[in-house]
N, C-alpha and C positions, 0 to 999 in steps of 0.2 A: 697510981697514974699508970696509964697503957702505953705501950712501948708503938713505935708509929707501923710496926709489923703487927700487933695486934689488931689496931685500929684498921689494916687496911684489910687482915681477914675478915674482919666484923661487915665492915661495907664492900664486899664483893671480891675481896682477892687482890694480889699486885697486878694483875691484867685490869680490870676495873679502874685501881687507882688510877693506873700510868694512861689509860684512854681518856678518863677525865683530866687529869692534866694536859694531855695532848690537846684536846680539844678545846679548853681552857685559851691554852695558849695561842691556838688560831682564831678562835673569836676576837681575841684578844688584838692579834697582826693586823684582822680584818678592817677591826673599828680603828685601829690608828692609821690604817691605809687609808679608811673611807673618809678621816677626819684632817689628813694630811693634803688630801687632793680636794678636800673642802676649802681648805685654808688657803692652798695655793691658788685654785682659781680666783677667789676672793683678790688677792692678792695681785693676779695677773689682768683682773678687769679693773681695777685702781688704780694701776701701771696705765694700762690703755688708756683709761677716762684722762688721766694726766697729759698722757703723750698727746690724744687729741683737741684737747684744750692747748696745748702749747702749739700745735700744725694751724689752730684757728687764730691765736693770738698774733702769731708771726703774719700770717695774711693781712690779717684787719689793719696790724701797725704798718706793714710794706704799703696797703691801698691807701692809708691816710697818707701816708709820707710822698710815696712815688706815683700813685696813681694806678693805672692798670698794671697787671701783674702780666707777664706773658706764661704761657702755659706752661712750656718748658719749665720754668723757676717753681712754679706752682706743683709740676709732678715730681720736681726737686724736693720741696718741702713736705710732700705727703709720704714719701717713700722715706725721709729720713730718720735717724735715731734720735735719740733724746739729746746727747752730747751734740750732734749738729745742730740743734734746733736752738740749745742754750746759746752755744756759740754765735750762733745766726743771730739772736733775740740780743746778744751783748753788742754786736757789731752795730746792731739797729741804732742804737743809741748815739754812736759817733760818725757813723759810716756818710759823707754826704750823699751816696747815689746807691744805687740798688746793685751795681756790681762791686761797691765799695764792702757790701752786707755780706756778699756771699765769698768776699777773698779770702782764702786762706793762707794766713801769714809763715812765715816760714819759721819752723820752731816750735810750731802748734801740733 
């Protein structure tokens, strides 16, 4: 059996061996970065679609329950994060008025 040193000498010496090793690492890192970006983009798209559905659902339910919705409320909903949307959707079930849906209770 040959030693690592003998193997390196047969295949271009230490410099060639190290260059191949470094090139392999670079390619591996680049592939890993590309894969990570692709997966992050997919997750972001799914989360964006889900949040967009929450916006649309809340607006639909508010219109069904309370009629025409003021532009200020529509803009507030469209710029809200998922946590606020979920809170407002929950308040919609028990809120007797539009104002009650958007009321933030102390302690929340």
